[in-house]
DRENLUM-523095 format. One record per residue (C-alpha): chain; x, y, z; residue number from 1. Coordinates in steps of 0.25 Angstrom, whole numbers. Example, Ala and Ser with C-alpha at 12.3 -4.5 7.8 and 13.67 -1.06 7.14 Angstrom:
REM DRENLUM-523095
<seza A <49 -18 31> 1>;
<seza A <55 -4 29> 2>;
END
This chain:
REM DRENLUM-523095
<seza A <726 185 821> 1>;
<seza A <724 173 813> 2>;
<seza A <736 165 807> 3>;
<seza A <731 168 793> 4>;
<seza A <730 183 796> 5>;
<seza A <744 183 803> 6>;
<seza A <749 177 790> 7>;
<seza A <742 187 781> 8>;
<seza A <748 199 790> 9>;
<seza A <762 193 790> 10>;
<seza A <762 191 775> 11>;
<seza A <756 205 772> 12>;
<seza A <766 212 782> 13>;
<seza A <778 204 776> 14>;
<seza A <774 207 762> 15>;
<seza A <774 222 766> 16>;
<seza A <787 221 773> 17>;
<seza A <795 213 763> 18>;
<seza A <790 222 752> 19>;
<seza A <794 235 759> 20>;
<seza A <807 230 765> 21>;
<seza A <811 217 758> 22>;
<seza A <814 204 764> 23>;
<seza A <828 208 769> 24>;
<seza A <822 220 776> 25>;
<seza A <810 214 783> 26>;
<seza A <811 205 796> 27>;
<seza A <801 195 801> 28>;
<seza A <800 204 813> 29>;
<seza A <795 216 804> 30>;
<seza A <785 207 798> 31>;
<seza A <780 202 811> 32>;
<seza A <779 216 817> 33>;
<seza A <772 221 805> 34>;
<seza A <762 210 806> 35>;
<seza A <760 211 821> 36>;
<seza A <765 198 824> 37>;
<seza A <777 191 830> 38>;
<seza A <789 185 822> 39>;
<seza A <785 171 827> 40>;
<seza A <771 172 821> 41>;
<seza A <776 177 808> 42>;
<seza A <786 165 808> 43>;
<seza A <775 156 811> 44>;
<seza A <766 160 800> 45>;
<seza A <776 162 789> 46>;
<seza A <789 158 793> 47>;
<seza A <802 167 793> 48>;
<seza A <804 180 785> 49>;
<seza A <809 171 773> 50>;
<seza A <796 163 772> 51>;
<seza A <788 175 774> 52>;
<seza A <795 182 763> 53>;
<seza A <793 170 753> 54>;
<seza A <778 170 757> 55>;
<seza A <777 185 754> 56>;
<seza A <784 183 740> 57>;
<seza A <776 171 737> 58>;
<seza A <763 179 740> 59>;
<seza A <768 191 731> 60>;
<seza A <772 182 720> 61>;
<seza A <758 175 720> 62>;
<seza A <751 189 720> 63>;
<seza A <760 194 708> 64>;
<seza A <758 181 701> 65>;
<seza A <743 181 702> 66>;
<seza A <743 195 697> 67>;
<seza A <751 192 685> 68>;
<seza A <743 180 682> 69>;
<seza A <731 188 682> 70>;
<seza A <737 198 673> 71>;
<seza A <742 188 663> 72>;
<seza A <729 182 662> 73>;
<seza A <724 195 656> 74>;
<seza A <735 196 647> 75>;
<seza A <728 190 635> 76>;
<seza A <717 195 627> 77>;
<seza A <716 202 613> 78>;
<seza A <725 214 617> 79>;
<seza A <739 208 622> 80>;
<seza A <744 222 623> 81>;
<seza A <734 226 633> 82>;
<seza A <736 213 640> 83>;
<seza A <750 216 642> 84>;
<seza A <747 230 648> 85>;
<seza A <737 224 657> 86>;
<seza A <747 214 662> 87>;
<seza A <757 226 666> 88>;
<seza A <745 233 672> 89>;
<seza A <741 221 681> 90>;
<seza A <756 219 686> 91>;
<seza A <757 234 689> 92>;
<seza A <744 234 697> 93>;
<seza A <748 222 704> 94>;
<seza A <761 228 709> 95>;
<seza A <754 241 712> 96>;
<seza A <744 234 721> 97>;
<seza A <755 225 727> 98>;
<seza A <767 233 728> 99>;
<seza A <773 223 738> 100>;
<seza A <775 213 727> 101>;
<seza A <785 222 719> 102>;
<seza A <791 227 732> 103>;
<seza A <794 212 736> 104>;
<seza A <801 209 723> 105>;
<seza A <808 223 722> 106>;
<seza A <815 220 735> 107>;
<seza A <820 207 729> 108>;
<seza A <826 215 718> 109>;
<seza A <834 221 728> 110>;
<seza A <839 208 733> 111>;
<seza A <830 207 745> 112>;
<seza A <829 193 750> 113>;
<seza A <840 189 741> 114>;
<seza A <842 175 747> 115>;
<seza A <828 171 742> 116>;
<seza A <832 169 728> 117>;
<seza A <820 161 722> 118>;
<seza A <809 171 723> 119>;
<seza A <811 178 709> 120>;
<seza A <813 164 702> 121>;
<seza A <800 159 709> 122>;
<seza A <791 171 708> 123>;
<seza A <796 182 699> 124>;
<seza A <801 174 687> 125>;
<seza A <789 166 685> 126>;
<seza A <780 178 684> 127>;
<seza A <789 185 674> 128>;
<seza A <789 172 666> 129>;
<seza A <774 172 667> 130>;
<seza A <772 186 662> 131>;
<seza A <782 185 651> 132>;
<seza A <777 172 646> 133>;
<seza A <763 178 645> 134>;
<seza A <768 189 637> 135>;
<seza A <776 181 627> 136>;
<seza A <763 178 618> 137>;
<seza A <763 193 616> 138>;
<seza A <777 193 611> 139>;
<seza A <774 181 602> 140>;
<seza A <762 189 596> 141>;
<seza A <770 201 594> 142>;
<seza A <763 210 604> 143>;
<seza A <776 211 613> 144>;
<seza A <788 214 605> 145>;
<seza A <797 201 603> 146>;
<seza A <809 209 607> 147>;
<seza A <804 211 621> 148>;
<seza A <811 204 633> 149>;
<seza A <798 200 640> 150>;
<seza A <805 197 653> 151>;
<seza A <813 210 654> 152>;
<seza A <800 217 650> 153>;
<seza A <792 210 662> 154>;
<seza A <804 213 671> 155>;
<seza A <803 228 667> 156>;
<seza A <789 229 670> 157>;
<seza A <791 222 684> 158>;
<seza A <803 232 687> 159>;
<seza A <794 244 683> 160>;
<seza A <781 240 690> 161>;
<seza A <788 235 703> 162>;
<seza A <796 249 703> 163>;
<seza A <783 257 701> 164>;
<seza A <775 248 711> 165>;
<seza A <785 250 722> 166>;
<seza A <793 263 719> 167>;
<seza A <783 271 711> 168>;
<seza A <788 284 704> 169>;
<seza A <791 298 709> 170>;
<seza A <782 309 706> 171>;
<seza A <786 323 703> 172>;
<seza A <787 326 718> 173>;
<seza A <795 314 721> 174>;
<seza A <784 306 727> 175>;
<seza A <784 291 724> 176>;
<seza A <771 287 717> 177>;
<seza A <768 272 714> 178>;
<seza A <756 263 712> 179>;
<seza A <747 269 722> 180>;
<seza A <748 282 714> 181>;
<seza A <738 281 703> 182>;
<seza A <745 292 694> 183>;
<seza A <758 285 696> 184>;
<seza A <752 271 693> 185>;
<seza A <745 276 681> 186>;
<seza A <758 283 675> 187>;
<seza A <766 270 678> 188>;
<seza A <756 261 672> 189>;
<seza A <756 269 659> 190>;
<seza A <771 269 659> 191>;
<seza A <771 254 661> 192>;
<seza A <762 252 650> 193>;
<seza A <770 260 641> 194>;
<seza A <783 253 645> 195>;
<seza A <778 239 643> 196>;
<seza A <771 243 630> 197>;
<seza A <784 248 624> 198>;
<seza A <793 237 631> 199>;
<seza A <785 226 625> 200>;
<seza A <783 233 612> 201>;
<seza A <768 231 613> 202>;
<seza A <760 237 601> 203>;
<seza A <751 249 602> 204>;
<seza A <751 260 612> 205>;
<seza A <753 256 627> 206>;
<seza A <739 257 634> 207>;
END
């Protein structure tokens, strides 16, 4: 296996394990075994567990940032309400397609890798600021209610979407249904649209 292929496999496996078990619950040996390599090879390519975790979080951040930048690029137009709902849809779709990203951050909500204290400041806060700044013209234009706390509104969306992407909901028989279930996803999307519409005080009916 070429070095580049080994790095690709290591990063993929590490992302899966960190997302499933967290940083504290994952060992370098687990990563090496799952990748079909020895620990020395993993260390040679990416360094120790800390360096690998930082690389995984950097990659997750870049993917999320690219998705949000693309969504914000479609925020404008003649119908700002529809643009806001497209933004929410795009973020939900990203988290459903890449559930490992919300999983990584949710582990940190539970104090995983608590000694690595700068990730939220470097990665999360700039994205929240980017989105809230993009929405402020809609507040100034009276599209979004001026009484709305945009930061808490965006955090409410994050909490809600991450919870659905990873935890799903229970159906009538107690089975967990999440983003891979088309019916559950459709219902959650409609609920999210209604929640955001009312939370932001948007005019008209929620689409």
